[in-house]
Short mmCIF file of the C-alpha atoms (twelve columns), coordinates in Angstrom:
data_MODEL
# 
_entry.id   MODEL 
# 
loop_
_atom_site.group_PDB 
_atom_site.id 
_atom_site.type_symbol 
_atom_site.label_atom_id 
_atom_site.label_alt_id 
_atom_site.label_comp_id 
_atom_site.label_asym_id 
_atom_site.label_seq_id 
_atom_site.Cartn_x 
_atom_site.Cartn_y 
_atom_site.Cartn_z 
_atom_site.pdbx_PDB_model_num 
ATOM 1  C CA . MET A 1  9.822   -3.372  -5.039  1 
ATOM 2  C CA . GLN A 2  10.092  -6.271  -1.787  1 
ATOM 3  C CA . ARG A 3  13.289  -4.908  0.426   1 
ATOM 4  C CA . GLN A 4  14.534  -6.866  3.252   1 
ATOM 5  C CA . ASP A 5  14.016  -3.020  5.367   1 
ATOM 6  C CA . PRO A 6  11.168  -1.193  3.978   1 
ATOM 7  C CA . ASP A 7  11.347  0.961   6.864   1 
ATOM 8  C CA . ARG A 8  14.950  2.354   5.720   1 
ATOM 9  C CA . VAL A 9  13.584  2.836   2.084   1 
ATOM 10 C CA . TRP A 10 10.325  4.669   3.536   1 
ATOM 11 C CA . GLU A 11 12.357  6.557   5.249   1 
ATOM 12 C CA . GLN A 12 14.418  7.576   2.749   1 
ATOM 13 C CA . ARG A 13 11.548  8.307   0.664   1 
ATOM 14 C CA . ARG A 14 9.986   10.418  3.294   1 
ATOM 15 C CA . SER A 15 13.084  12.887  3.450   1 
ATOM 16 C CA . THR A 16 12.912  13.683  -0.447  1 
ATOM 17 C CA . SER A 17 10.202  14.660  -2.154  1 
ATOM 18 C CA . ALA A 18 7.905   11.645  -2.613  1 
ATOM 19 C CA . ARG A 19 4.780   11.961  -1.253  1 
ATOM 20 C CA . ILE A 20 3.406   9.421   0.579   1 
ATOM 21 C CA . VAL A 21 0.679   6.891   -0.161  1 
ATOM 22 C CA . THR A 22 0.127   4.291   1.953   1 
ATOM 23 C CA . ARG A 23 2.083   4.272   5.657   1 
ATOM 24 C CA . PRO A 24 3.352   0.896   6.409   1 
ATOM 25 C CA . THR A 25 0.943   -1.689  7.518   1 
ATOM 26 C CA . ASP A 26 0.282   -5.219  7.930   1 
ATOM 27 C CA . PHE A 27 -0.896  -7.044  5.530   1 
ATOM 28 C CA . PHE A 28 -1.450  -10.726 5.926   1 
ATOM 29 C CA . GLY A 29 2.004   -10.811 7.425   1 
ATOM 30 C CA . THR A 30 3.893   -8.793  5.205   1 
ATOM 31 C CA . SER A 31 4.675   -5.305  6.010   1 
ATOM 32 C CA . PHE A 32 2.736   -3.293  2.872   1 
ATOM 33 C CA . SER A 33 3.381   0.891   1.951   1 
ATOM 34 C CA . ARG A 34 3.272   2.932   -1.391  1 
ATOM 35 C CA . MET A 35 4.502   5.899   -2.480  1 
ATOM 36 C CA . ILE A 36 4.819   8.082   -5.822  1 
ATOM 37 C CA . ASP A 37 8.096   9.464   -6.470  1 
ATOM 38 C CA . PRO A 38 8.147   13.237  -8.325  1 
ATOM 39 C CA . TRP A 39 7.482   12.165  -11.559 1 
ATOM 40 C CA . GLY A 40 4.495   10.171  -10.991 1 
ATOM 41 C CA . ASN A 41 5.657   6.148   -10.596 1 
ATOM 42 C CA . VAL A 42 3.747   4.100   -7.841  1 
ATOM 43 C CA . TRP A 43 5.859   2.379   -5.568  1 
ATOM 44 C CA . TRP A 44 4.642   -0.408  -3.417  1 
ATOM 45 C CA . VAL A 45 7.202   -1.660  -0.946  1 
ATOM 46 C CA . TYR A 46 6.846   -4.554  0.975   1 
ATOM 47 C CA . GLN A 47 8.596   -7.030  3.183   1 
ATOM 48 C CA . GLN A 48 7.536   -10.473 3.091   1 
ATOM 49 C CA . GLY A 49 6.439   -12.493 6.629   1 
ATOM 50 C CA . GLU A 50 5.266   -15.314 7.460   1 
ATOM 51 C CA . ALA A 51 1.206   -15.866 6.213   1 
ATOM 52 C CA . PRO A 52 -1.006  -16.293 8.917   1 
ATOM 53 C CA . ASP A 53 -3.319  -19.292 8.734   1 
ATOM 54 C CA . LEU A 54 -6.551  -18.654 7.524   1 
ATOM 55 C CA . ASP A 55 -10.140 -20.357 7.263   1 
ATOM 56 C CA . TRP A 56 -11.191 -19.000 3.970   1 
ATOM 57 C CA . ASP A 57 -14.313 -20.839 3.468   1 
ATOM 58 C CA . ALA A 58 -15.102 -19.486 6.744   1 
ATOM 59 C CA . ALA A 59 -13.776 -15.617 6.084   1 
ATOM 60 C CA . GLY A 60 -16.463 -14.514 3.973   1 
ATOM 61 C CA . ALA A 61 -18.975 -16.704 4.628   1 
ATOM 62 C CA . GLU A 62 -21.324 -13.761 5.799   1 
ATOM 63 C CA . THR A 63 -21.275 -11.774 2.707   1 
ATOM 64 C CA . ALA A 64 -23.523 -11.655 -0.158  1 
ATOM 65 C CA . PRO A 65 -22.171 -12.701 -3.503  1 
ATOM 66 C CA . GLY A 66 -20.843 -9.571  -5.206  1 
ATOM 67 C CA . THR A 67 -20.323 -7.258  -2.088  1 
ATOM 68 C CA . THR A 68 -17.039 -6.347  -0.411  1 
ATOM 69 C CA . GLU A 69 -16.701 -5.935  3.295   1 
ATOM 70 C CA . TRP A 70 -13.436 -4.922  4.898   1 
ATOM 71 C CA . ALA A 71 -13.695 -6.706  8.214   1 
ATOM 72 C CA . ASP A 72 -9.487  -5.772  8.782   1 
ATOM 73 C CA . PRO A 73 -8.848  -2.234  9.308   1 
ATOM 74 C CA . GLY A 74 -5.601  -2.194  7.684   1 
ATOM 75 C CA . LEU A 75 -6.801  -3.768  4.569   1 
ATOM 76 C CA . ALA A 76 -9.372  -1.052  4.399   1 
ATOM 77 C CA . TYR A 77 -6.884  1.576   4.789   1 
ATOM 78 C CA . ILE A 78 -4.758  -0.208  2.380   1 
ATOM 79 C CA . HIS A 79 -7.542  -0.442  -0.194  1 
ATOM 80 C CA . GLN A 80 -8.929  2.980   0.137   1 
ATOM 81 C CA . THR A 81 -5.720  4.860   0.039   1 
ATOM 82 C CA . LEU A 82 -5.170  3.053   -3.659  1 
ATOM 83 C CA . LEU A 83 -8.839  4.051   -4.475  1 
ATOM 84 C CA . ASP A 84 -7.990  7.774   -3.191  1 
ATOM 85 C CA . VAL A 85 -4.669  8.359   -5.340  1 
ATOM 86 C CA . MET A 86 -5.308  6.533   -8.403  1 
ATOM 87 C CA . PRO A 87 -7.405  9.888   -9.772  1 
ATOM 88 C CA . SER A 88 -4.382  12.095  -8.988  1 
ATOM 89 C CA . ILE A 89 -1.317  9.173   -10.683 1 
ATOM 90 C CA . GLY A 90 -0.175  11.040  -13.528 1 
ATOM 91 C CA . THR A 91 -0.884  14.936  -12.975 1 
ATOM 92 C CA . GLU A 92 2.080   15.294  -10.947 1 
ATOM 93 C CA . PRO A 93 4.284   18.137  -12.640 1 
ATOM 94 C CA . GLU A 94 7.619   17.016  -14.019 1 
ATOM 95 C CA . PRO A 95 10.495  17.753  -11.388 1 
ATOM 96 C CA . GLU A 96 12.800  20.461  -12.374 1 
ATOM 97 C CA . ALA A 97 15.772  19.074  -13.312 1 
ATOM 98 C CA . ARG A 98 18.859  19.551  -11.338 1 
# 
């Protein structure tokens, strides 16, 4: 979900029973976050920003083929939070009807 004000969406969902997966994090110029609603749906909430100029040819020059090295702590965090939550998706109990 792309939003003009992802911080507002974030705060609204935090005040409900949404489970926070990834707190708002800078991701190549974009503010990026994830949460799971009470029904087990994963929401990716972000605000598009200006992408930085990157030298993609030099970025992975020191990494051996077939390996992943997360030099950026934000990127490592975003990746790890998804790996951490994947096994639990779909295991949340159904919310009670109001």
